[in-house]
N, C-alpha and C positions, 0 to 999 in steps of 0.2 A: 868351410872348415878343412883343416888339414888332417891327414891320416892319423897323426898322434892324438889329435883331439877326438876323432871318431873312436879310436882304440880306448881312450879314457872313458868315453860314454859306454862302450861295451863292457869295460871292466866294472864300472859302477853298477850295471845291470847284473853282472855275475856276483858282485858283492851282495846285492839285495837278495838274489836267489839263495845265496849261502846263508844269509841272515834268516830268510824264511824257513829254511830247513832246520835251523837251530831254535826257532821260536817255539815256545811252549803253548802260547795262547793263540787260538784260531784267528782272532781279529788282527793280531800283530803279524801273523804269517800272511794273511791276506793283504795287509798294508805293504809288506815287503814285496810281495808278488806284483801288486799294482805299481809300485815304484820301479820294479825291474821292467815291467811292460813299458812304462813311460821312458826309461832310459833307452830301451831298445828302439822305441819310436823316434826318439831324438837322434839316435845314431843312424837310423834308416833315412830320416829326413836330411841329415847332414851328408850322407853318401849321395843322395839324389842331387842335392844342391851342388856338391863338389863336381859331380859328373856334368851337370848343366853348365857349370862355370867353365870347365875344360872345353866342352863342346862350343860354347859361345866364344871363348878365346880363340879356338881353332878357326871358327867361322869368320871371326873378325879379321884374323891374319890373312885368311884366304881372300876375303873381300877386299882388304886393303891392297894385297898383291895384285889381284885381278884389276882393280881400279887403276893402280899405278901402271900396269902393263897397257891397259886400254888407253890411258892418257898419252903414253909414249907412242902408240901405234897410230894415233890420229894425225892426219896431215895438218900442217899449220895453215892458218887462214890466208897467209900470203901466197901459198902455193896453189890455192884454189883458183881455177880459171874464172874470169869474169863472164857473166852472162852477156850474150850479144843481142 
């Protein structure tokens, strides 16, 4: 998820908390608070997923670069001396 999507999840949680504060009935208040917790959990999950995605992308780029360099540094089979 992108940062704007994470922000929208956080905003939804804040809206639910505001609705909980304005609720007159206890069960309605509890429902809004549970919904806020769920929105927060989704935002946290999205942040972790985004961080993993960045880490994986960086690792893939490093791996591809290292592989490319190691392929260029290998001697060609034609330049290997023949066993005697």
